[in-house]
C-alpha positions as CSV (number, residue, x, y, z in Angstrom):
1,M,230.3,79.9,144.3
2,E,228.8,80.4,140.9
3,I,225.6,78.5,140.0
4,A,227.4,76.9,137.0
5,D,230.0,75.4,139.5
6,L,227.3,73.5,141.4
7,R,227.6,69.9,140.4
8,R,227.7,66.4,142.0
9,E,228.7,62.9,140.9
10,Y,225.9,60.4,140.9
11,A,227.1,57.0,142.2
12,F,224.2,55.6,144.3
13,A,223.3,52.7,141.9
14,G,223.0,51.5,138.4
15,L,220.1,50.3,136.3
16,R,220.1,47.3,134.0
17,R,217.5,46.0,131.7
18,R,217.3,42.8,133.7
19,D,216.4,44.9,136.8
20,L,213.2,46.2,135.1
21,H,209.7,44.8,135.3
22,P,208.0,44.4,131.9
23,D,205.1,46.5,133.1
24,P,206.2,50.1,133.7
25,I,203.4,50.8,136.2
26,Q,204.8,47.9,138.3
27,Q,208.3,49.2,137.8
28,F,207.2,52.6,139.0
29,N,205.6,51.0,142.1
30,N,208.8,49.1,142.8
31,W,210.8,52.3,142.7
32,F,208.1,54.2,144.7
33,Q,208.3,51.6,147.5
34,Q,212.1,52.1,147.7
35,V,211.4,55.9,147.9
36,I,209.0,55.3,150.8
37,S,211.6,53.1,152.6
38,A,214.3,55.8,152.1
39,V,212.0,58.2,154.0
40,L,212.4,61.0,151.5
41,V,210.5,64.3,151.9
42,E,207.2,64.5,149.9
43,P,207.9,61.3,148.0
44,N,204.7,61.7,145.9
45,A,205.4,65.2,144.8
46,M,205.5,65.5,141.0
47,T,205.9,68.3,138.5
48,L,202.8,68.6,136.2
49,A,203.3,70.4,132.9
50,T,200.4,71.6,130.8
51,V,200.0,73.8,127.7
52,D,197.7,76.8,127.2
53,S,195.7,77.7,124.1
54,E,198.6,79.7,122.7
55,G,201.1,76.9,123.2
56,Q,202.7,78.4,126.3
57,P,203.7,75.6,128.7
58,S,203.3,76.0,132.5
59,S,204.3,73.7,135.3
60,R,203.7,73.3,139.0
61,V,204.2,70.7,141.7
62,V,201.2,68.6,142.7
63,L,200.8,65.4,144.7
64,L,200.3,61.9,143.3
65,K,197.3,60.2,145.1
66,T,197.0,56.9,143.3
67,V,198.8,54.9,140.6
68,D,197.1,51.9,139.0
69,A,196.4,50.3,135.7
70,R,194.6,53.5,134.6
71,G,197.6,55.7,135.3
72,F,198.5,58.5,137.7
73,T,195.8,60.3,139.7
74,F,195.9,63.8,141.3
75,Y,193.2,66.2,142.5
76,T,192.7,69.9,141.9
77,N,190.3,72.8,141.3
78,Y,188.9,72.3,137.8
79,Q,188.7,76.1,137.3
80,S,192.4,76.6,138.1
81,R,195.0,77.4,135.4
82,K,195.9,73.7,135.1
83,G,192.3,72.7,134.9
84,L,191.5,75.2,132.2
85,E,194.6,74.2,130.2
86,L,193.7,70.5,130.5
87,D,190.2,71.3,129.2
88,H,191.8,72.8,126.2
89,N,194.5,70.2,125.7
90,P,194.4,67.1,127.9
91,K,198.0,66.1,126.9
92,A,200.4,66.6,129.9
93,S,203.6,65.3,131.5
94,L,204.7,64.4,135.0
95,T,208.2,64.4,136.4
96,F,209.2,62.8,139.7
97,F,212.7,63.6,141.0
98,W,214.0,61.7,144.0
99,A,217.4,63.3,144.7
100,G,218.2,61.0,147.6
101,L,218.1,58.0,145.4
102,E,219.4,59.9,142.3
103,R,216.4,58.9,140.3
104,Q,213.9,60.5,138.0
105,V,210.8,59.3,136.2
106,C,209.2,61.3,133.4
107,V,205.7,60.3,132.2
108,R,203.8,61.6,129.2
109,G,200.1,61.0,128.4
110,A,196.6,62.5,128.4
111,C,194.5,63.4,131.3
112,S,190.8,62.7,131.9
113,K,188.6,63.4,134.9
114,V,187.9,60.7,137.4
115,S,184.2,59.9,138.3
116,R,182.4,62.2,140.7
117,E,182.1,59.3,143.1
118,E,185.8,58.8,143.2
119,S,186.5,62.5,143.7
120,E,183.9,62.6,146.6
121,A,185.5,59.6,148.3
122,Y,188.9,61.2,148.3
123,F,187.5,64.6,149.3
124,K,185.8,63.0,152.3
125,S,189.1,61.5,153.5
126,W,190.6,65.0,153.9
127,P,190.9,66.9,157.2
128,I,188.0,69.3,157.7
129,G,190.2,72.3,157.2
130,N,191.3,71.2,153.8
131,C,187.7,70.5,152.7
132,L,186.7,74.1,153.8
133,G,189.8,75.4,152.0
134,A,188.7,73.9,148.7
135,W,185.5,76.1,149.0
136,V,187.5,79.2,149.9
137,S,190.1,79.3,147.1
138,S,189.2,80.4,143.6
139,Q,192.6,78.9,142.6
140,S,194.8,80.9,140.2
141,T,192.7,84.1,140.4
142,A,194.0,87.4,141.7
143,I,192.9,88.6,145.1
144,P,193.7,91.9,146.9
145,N,194.9,90.5,150.2
146,R,194.9,87.6,152.6
147,E,191.9,89.0,154.5
148,V,189.7,87.9,151.5
149,L,190.6,84.3,152.2
150,E,190.1,84.6,155.9
151,A,186.6,86.2,155.4
152,K,185.6,83.5,153.0
153,L,186.8,80.8,155.4
154,A,184.6,82.3,158.1
155,E,181.7,82.3,155.6
156,V,182.0,78.7,154.4
157,T,182.6,77.5,158.0
158,A,179.3,79.1,159.1
159,K,177.5,77.7,156.1
160,F,178.8,74.1,156.1
161,G,180.1,73.5,159.7
162,D,182.0,70.2,160.0
163,D,180.5,68.5,156.9
164,P,181.3,70.5,153.7
165,P,180.2,68.8,150.5
166,L,182.4,68.3,147.5
167,P,182.6,71.6,145.5
168,P,181.2,71.2,142.0
169,Y,184.4,72.6,140.5
170,W,186.8,70.2,142.3
171,G,188.0,66.7,141.6
172,G,190.5,64.3,140.2
173,Y,192.4,63.7,136.9
174,V,194.1,60.5,135.9
175,L,196.9,60.7,133.4
176,A,197.0,57.6,131.2
177,P,200.7,57.2,130.2
178,I,201.9,56.6,126.7
179,T,205.6,56.8,127.7
180,L,207.6,56.4,131.0
181,D,211.3,57.3,131.1
182,F,213.2,55.9,134.0
183,W,216.5,57.7,134.8
184,Q,219.2,56.5,137.3
185,G,222.1,58.9,137.9
186,R,225.6,57.5,137.1
187,P,229.1,58.9,137.3
188,N,230.6,61.0,134.4
189,R,227.0,61.9,133.2
190,L,226.7,58.4,131.7
191,H,223.4,57.9,133.3
192,D,221.1,54.9,132.8
193,R,217.9,55.6,131.0
194,F,215.1,53.3,129.9
195,L,212.0,54.3,128.0
196,Y,208.7,52.3,128.0
197,S,206.5,53.3,125.0
198,R,202.9,52.1,124.5
199,N,202.6,50.1,121.3
200,A,199.7,49.7,118.9
201,E,198.7,46.4,120.6
202,G,198.4,48.0,124.0
203,G,201.7,46.5,125.3
204,W,205.0,48.2,126.0
205,K,208.2,48.6,124.1
206,L,211.3,49.0,126.2
207,E,214.5,50.7,124.9
208,R,217.7,51.9,126.5
209,L,218.3,55.6,125.8
210,S,221.5,57.5,125.6
211,P,221.8,59.8,128.5
């Protein structure tokens, strides 16, 4: 079968304006709880897109850790490619795709670092191996082989034991949304889409979009 021949009809559900909460964060949480109930794999996986100093976009999958009135929080190495790009240009986007429910949410906004205390609290909730791994990896840099990682792991394990501190270059970002686009697959490519846009007063404008 050719790639171009791969297609499916979306018929799981529809989405109407009266189904939507006026607060897009609450609407996201409503959908997210349905995703949890559907027992989908990695329900909090999201594609983060950033842009470098030359305008070249890059994307990768990261994990959502909290969503609240501030926005969407994730954690990473601040010296990674994504961290360096966010330092240059904090504007970014997130995409959630839940194939099992035929739903997608696209979020645009700007990222800022969370407090050191918040990053440390999350870091301390990790399994010990993950904490040590944060010290091992100089994320996004080239290495000659895997043995480099294994040697560094032995080194940091000997140094920190079972209580590694938070690395100075590691922590969280929160993306404060300016738009949220909710997409529900429908037959014949006539999908339901609704866009929340932040207005000048700090509230939200809701519009139905053509699919």
